N, C-alpha and C positions, 0 to 999 in steps of 0.2 A: 061721529066718531070716537072711537076710545082714546083716553086720557089719562093717562097715571103720572101722578104728582109725589116725587121725594119729599115727605115731610119729616124726615127724620131729626129736624132742627128745630121743630116746634116741640112745646110742653112750658111746664110751671116755670121754669128756669131760661125760656127763651131770649138771646139776645139778638143779635145785628141780622144773623140769616132769617132765623125764626120769625122777626118783625116784617120781614120781607115777604116770606112764606105766606104769614096771615094776612100781609095788610094787602097782597099780590095776587097769588095762585090761589085764595080762597076765595076770591071775587068773581072768578071765571064761570063756575056752574050757574050761577046768575045770567051770565053776560053772551052765554053760549048756550042757550036750552035745548038747542039739540042735540048737542053731546053729551055723554057718558064720560063720570070723573070717577075715577077710583083713588083714595089719598091712602097712601101708606106713611105708617108711623111708628114709633117704638113707644108710644103710651097714648092710654084714651084720653085724648084734649079737645079733638077738631071740631064733632057733630054741634054742637051747644051753638058754635057760630058760623055755619056754613050749611047751602042749601040743602034741603033732604033728598037731595037728586044724588049726589056724590057720597060714595061708600067708602067708611073708614076701614081698613086694614090695620090692626096690631102686630106688626113684626116683633119680636124679642130676640135678644141674639147676647152674644159673651162678647167685652170687647168694644171698640170703639166703631167710628163712622164705616171704614174701609169694610170691617168684616162685615157690616148688617150690611150695606151697600153692596156688596158681594156674592153674600150669604142668602140670607132670608130675602131680602129684594130681590133680588135675581132672580131666585125661584119662583116667587110669587109674580114677577116680570113676567116670567118663561109660560107659567100657566095662564095669565090673563091674556096674553102675545096683544098689548096694545097697539093701536095705531102712534101713539107720540107718547113718548117719556117726555116731563120737563123735570130735568135734574137741578137741583134749587142750592145745591151746596160745593162747588167751583169743578166737579169731575163727573165722567160718564161711570158705569161698569165698565169693569176692562173686558167684559164679551158684552155690546149692546148692537143687535141688530137693526132695534127698532127706529124711525125716526126721531130724530129728539131735538131738542130746544135745552141751552146749559145756562145758567145763569153763574157770570163769574164777577164776583164780586168785588175783588181787586187781584193784584198778580204780584203780590208780596216777597212771598216766596220766591218769587223767580227775579225780581227786580232787586229785590233785596235779600239775598241769600246768607249775609253775614249776620243777619238777626234771625237764624234758625239751625240747630244741628243740621251740621254737613249731608250726612245722611238720608236726612227727612228731606233736606232743601231737594237735593239730587231727584229725590224719588218723587217728589211734588212736582217738579218740571216737568220730567216725565210723565206722568199722569196727567196734569193739567194738556201739554203741548198734545198728546194723544184724544186727548176728550174735545180741545179745541178744533182740532183735526177733522173729528168722526163725526161733530154734532151738525145738524143743517142750519143751526142758526145761535149766536150767541150775543145773549143780552148782559148788557153792565152799566150801572149806574152813572158813569160820567162821560164826558168825553176826553180825559185827562186816563182813565182805565184802556178805555178803547185805544189810545195812541202807544199806551204801552203795550197791548198786546200784539199789534201792530209793528211795535219795533224788534219785537222778542221772535216773532212769528211771522210765515210768511201766509196769510187769511184772502180770501178773496174780497174784493171791495165789499160787498151787501148783506157780508156774511155778520158782521159784528153790529151789534143795533145798542145806542145809547139810549135809552130811556128814562133814566131819573129814576130817585124813590122819592116819597113823599112821608109826610107826620101826619099821624093820628089826632083827630078832634078834639084827644081830652087834654094834649097840651096848649092849657090855655093859663092867663096869669090867675090865680087861686085869687079867693077873696080875702082881704087884707085883715080880718079877722084872723081866719085859717092859718096866715103868714105867720102873724102875729104868737099865735098858739103853739106854733111848731119850732119858729126861736125860742119861743119861752120853756118848750120841753127839751129845745137838743142845748139848753144854757148857751144861748147867742142872743140872748135879745141886747139891744142896742151897739151891738157888734156890725162891724163892717164885714160883710163876707164875701171872699173870693172862692167859687166852686171848680169841681173838678169830678168828671165823673164817666170811666172806663177803665179797663182794663191796664194795667199801670204797666207798661212796656218801656225798654229803654228809648224806643224811637217817641215817646211823648214828654220825654224834658220835662218831668215832674222833679228832680234834685234842684234844675236850673229856673222852675217855679218856685222852689220853697226858699232858695235863697233871693229872686225876685223878690217875694214877698215881706224877706225881711228887709230888706231894702228900705221896702215902704214904711214900715213899721214907727221908726222916729219922727215920721209926718201923719202916720196914722197908726197911732199906738193902740189903738180901737180894732184891727184889722184882724182876721182870721181864715186861714184855709182850710176847707174843709175837701177832704180828699173822699172818692167813694170809688173804689172797685177792687179788683185782685190781684196782690203784689206777684211779679213774677220776675223777681232778683234783683229790683231794684231800689226798692227801700231797707232790704238786708234789715240787720238785729243789733240790739245792743249798741254801745257809745257810737259805733261806726254808720248805726244810721243816721239818713240826715232830718228822720223826727228827732233825734236824741237832742234832751234841753231844751225843745222849740214846744212849749205849752200852748202857745196860739195855735194850736195844728189840732184837728179834728180828722181822723180818719175812720173809716168802714168799710169792710169789705163789700157790703152791699145795702141795699136800700127797697123795700118793696115795689112792688109794681104801681098800686094806688100811692104810694107817697112821691110818687116821681114827680110830679108836677107841683105841688107846693114846697119839694125842695128847689126847684128852678126857681120859682116864683121868690124864694128869700133870699136870696144870693144877688148881691150890687155887683158882681162880673162873674164871670164863667171864662177859665182859661183851659186850650186845647192843644197847646203847642204840639202837633204833633207832626212829623216829619213826613207821615204817608197814610191816605187814607183812600180808599175807594170811594166815599160817598160822606161819611160824618153827620149820624144821628144824633150826638149829644148837643153838640152846639145849636142845632137845628131846633131840638128841643127844646132847648135854654131862650133861644130866640122867640118862641113860639108863646113862651109864658113871661116874657117883658125882661130878659136879663140879655144883656148885649154879652155878644163873644168877645174874646183875645184868641187870634189864631197865630200859626204859624204859617207865613205867604208861602206855601208848597201843595204837592199833588193837587189833588181835587178839593181840597181846601178854599185854594185860591180861586179856583172856577167856580164851584157853587156858593161860595159866600163871599162871592164880588161885591163891594159896595154894604155888603152883610155884616161885620165886624172892626174890630181895630186891627190890621195887621203886622204881624213883625217878622221882619227882613231873616233874623237871623236868631238859636236858641240861647243870647247872650242874656245871660240875670239882669245887666243895666238896660238893653231895650226891652225887654220883656216888661221890667220896674214900669220905664217908659209910659208903656203902652195900658197897662192899670190903671196907671194915673189917669191916664186919659180917658177909659174906661169908667171910672169912679167918680170923676173930678168934674169933666166937660159937657155939660148939659144938652151944650146944642148937636155933639158928635154922636151922645147916646140915645136922643130923642130924634135924630135923622137916619138912626140903625134901624130902630125901631120901626119907625115910619113906613121905611123903603121895604121892609120885612111886608107888614101890614098889606100893602101894595102889591107884593108878590107872592103873598101866600096861596092864592088860589093856581100857582105853577108848584106846589110842592103838595096839592094834594095825590092820595091814591088814587083817586076814580081815574087819572088819564092814563099813567102807566098799565093799568089793568084791562083799559078800556084799548088803548095800544096793543098789549099781546093778544088782547081777541083778535085785532085784526090780523095779525099777524100769521095767531092759528086759522084762521079763516082762510087767509091766503095759502096756509101749507095744504089746505083740506081743500080748496078749486084745483091744486096741482096735482 
């Protein structure tokens, strides 16, 4: 069978979707040696980590993803005429005569259109709905996303499959001397560090987190908040910014990929107070590096991290401060979270969802 993979989100700056493609889809050629794989990307980054049997095709385009998908990719697919298309990025091409597996990471644009520009939300709802209707299978990372899709769309009982995502082996506790050097280099030696990593959207309640840490500082004067992520209109500028006058906040828009394990390892607690996630990579990465997370008890975070975090019922600064205090000071709670994660870590292997996807493809081949 000839299988085409949409690898648009692969790249040097790959984030959540790119991680899924790299760790899930690029395993398939080795799991399905009888099949032929065509990987379509926008830059040359794949072949060093993929089976030599997989062909990479670099397609360039002006504009964003939808133009690339419905322009260069659509033309390449028409020439190749694959038996199966794996669409990795929420939607299928507008014209898609091929059998397809669609990966739907979340449907926040549909369940919470108020978070997005109105025209964008309306267009996305249409595209996602048509794509889910057309796809032969829809893969999701959590039961939470599956339930949401079923609440908004009429979908066959066996069409949506929650397979869960995993975590790379590189996310392990960094050696203590490396952590010490990192803290010294960042000017954080002797500090109690509360971290956040992710795009800074309104739904992730970073201003409430800032106020919560401020409430803790009389008790923990050495506490600092280390924010990593691009701001999407939350932090603002000047005196109106929640960063203004708070010298105990460090903010960086990004870190090098190779620095992420030591960043997580250097933290005393990791806060990720998101209203909505399809899965939640950052708190899982923090756990894998030995740092307990504080999470909002909502969406897939409540499902994926049950027993693996200090949960906050509401994004209230006093509740957040209390949860952070627990994560920072209650050693029994911290040890219990980390011990349960180590017991469950095999559940977060990328090998299992990759094998499940290979099995599903095999069933499609036999039909």
